C-alpha positions in Angstrom: 160.5 20.6 111.6 161.5 24.1 112.3 163.0 25.2 115.6 162.4 28.4 117.5 164.9 29.7 120.0 163.3 31.9 122.6 165.5 34.7 123.8 166.1 35.2 127.5 169.2 36.1 129.4 169.4 32.5 130.7 166.6 30.0 131.1 166.3 27.6 134.0 163.9 24.8 134.9 161.8 27.1 137.1 161.3 29.6 134.1 160.1 26.8 131.9 157.7 25.6 134.6 156.0 29.0 134.6 155.5 28.9 130.8 152.4 27.7 129.0 153.6 24.7 127.0 152.2 22.6 124.2 152.3 18.8 124.4 153.0 18.7 120.6 156.3 20.5 121.0 159.6 19.7 122.6 161.2 22.2 125.0 164.9 21.8 125.6 167.4 24.0 127.3 171.1 23.9 126.5 173.4 26.3 128.4 170.3 28.3 129.4 169.1 28.7 125.8 165.5 27.5 125.3 164.8 25.6 122.0 161.3 24.7 121.0 160.6 22.2 118.2 157.3 20.8 116.9 156.5 17.1 116.9 158.9 15.2 114.7 158.2 13.9 111.2 156.8 10.4 110.8 160.1 9.1 109.3 162.0 10.5 112.3 159.6 8.8 114.8 159.6 5.6 112.8 163.4 5.3 113.0 163.5 6.2 116.7 160.8 3.6 117.4 162.6 0.9 115.5 165.9 1.6 117.3 164.1 1.5 120.6 162.4 -1.8 119.7 165.7 -3.4 118.8 167.3 -2.2 122.0 164.3 -3.3 124.1 164.3 -6.8 122.6 168.0 -7.2 123.3 167.6 -5.7 126.8 164.7 -8.1 127.6 166.8 -11.0 126.5 169.9 -10.1 128.5 168.5 -8.2 131.4 171.4 -5.8 131.1 169.5 -2.6 131.1 166.7 -0.5 129.7 166.1 1.7 126.6 163.9 4.7 127.2 162.0 6.5 124.4 162.2 10.4 124.5 163.1 10.8 128.2 163.5 14.0 130.0 167.2 14.2 130.7 168.3 16.9 133.2 172.0 17.6 133.6 171.7 21.0 135.3 169.0 23.6 135.8 170.1 25.2 132.5 170.7 21.9 130.6 167.5 19.9 129.9 167.2 17.8 126.8 164.9 15.2 125.3 167.0 12.7 123.3 165.1 10.4 121.0 166.3 7.2 122.7 168.7 6.4 125.5 170.0 3.2 127.0 171.1 2.7 130.6 172.2 -0.2 132.7 169.9 -1.3 135.4 172.1 0.0 138.2 172.7 3.4 136.5 169.0 3.8 135.8 167.9 3.0 139.3 170.3 5.7 140.6 169.3 8.3 138.0 165.6 8.8 138.3 164.4 11.8 140.3 161.0 12.1 142.1 159.4 13.6 138.9 160.6 10.6 136.8 163.3 12.5 134.9 166.8 11.2 134.4 169.4 13.2 136.4 172.6 11.5 135.1 174.1 10.6 131.8 172.9 7.5 130.0 175.6 5.2 128.7 174.1 5.5 125.1 172.2 8.4 123.6 170.5 8.2 120.1 169.5 11.4 118.3 167.6 11.0 115.0 168.2 14.0 112.7 165.4 16.3 111.6 165.4 18.0 108.2 166.1 21.5 109.3 169.7 22.7 109.4 169.4 24.3 112.9 168.2 21.1 114.4 170.9 19.0 112.6 173.6 21.4 113.7 172.4 21.3 117.3 172.5 17.5 117.3 175.9 17.3 115.6 177.7 20.1 117.6 175.9 21.4 120.6 174.4 18.2 121.9 177.6 16.2 121.0 179.5 18.6 123.3 176.8 18.5 126.0 176.8 14.7 126.0 180.6 14.5 126.1 180.8 17.0 129.0 178.3 15.0 131.0 179.8 11.5 130.6 177.8 9.8 127.8 179.8 6.8 126.7 178.4 6.4 123.2 176.3 8.6 120.9 174.5 7.6 117.7 173.4 10.2 115.2 170.8 8.7 112.9 169.9 10.1 109.5 166.7 8.4 108.5 166.6 10.2 105.1 170.0 8.9 104.0 169.6 5.7 106.1 172.9 5.9 108.0 174.2 5.9 111.5 177.2 7.9 112.8 178.7 6.3 115.9 180.7 8.3 118.4 182.5 6.7 121.4 184.1 8.2 124.4 187.9 8.7 124.2 189.1 10.5 127.3 186.8 13.6 127.8 185.5 13.6 124.2 183.0 11.7 122.1 184.9 10.8 118.9 183.5 9.7 115.5 184.5 6.1 114.9 182.2 5.0 112.1 179.5 5.9 109.7 177.4 2.8 109.1 175.1 2.4 106.0 172.4 0.0 105.1 174.2 -3.4 104.7 176.4 -2.7 107.7 175.9 -4.1 111.2 175.9 -2.0 114.3 177.4 -3.3 117.6 178.6 -1.7 120.8 181.0 -2.6 123.6 178.4 -1.2 125.9 175.8 -3.6 124.7 177.6 -7.0 124.9 176.1 -9.3 122.3 173.9 -6.7 120.6 174.2 -6.6 116.9 171.7 -5.3 114.4 171.8 -4.6 110.7 171.4 -0.9 110.2 168.6 -1.5 107.6 166.4 -2.7 110.4 166.3 0.9 111.8 164.5 2.1 108.7 161.3 1.3 106.9 161.7 -0.7 103.7 
């Protein structure tokens, strides 16, 4: 999936609202820079869907919160992203949704599934990592569906720090999701 960056001095939500958009593309703004990407690869969507399903099953059992698939997440007028999956506690979710149905505050957990292109991968590993840290995300999973691994970052002070790279055969758990545990291999097709 290739990414286009559209030049502008600084994009805001109102600028995007005036643009003709395509439902098969994602439009994200980070620090006023507009990034447009086509619909993700099947393998990308499959991994994101499987992660969502595992989090949904655990959330339904515990009643602790809610995973959301590809939500609109607005931090500021110049910072709007669409993570692949997020998870929020019930209380945080109830306080985060605006009248348009977008999330206006940081989820506790954000999951980004990597795309093949270097620009997209770099954005998830560097720019979005910083954006999520700055806005209070507690945990960030970077999922590589091609190599079948999950990098886990957790908040330490003001930063999200790498704590583990989990491979097929490893189990993933989180202090945010009490009692949640899943073998990493379940995030990927056989």
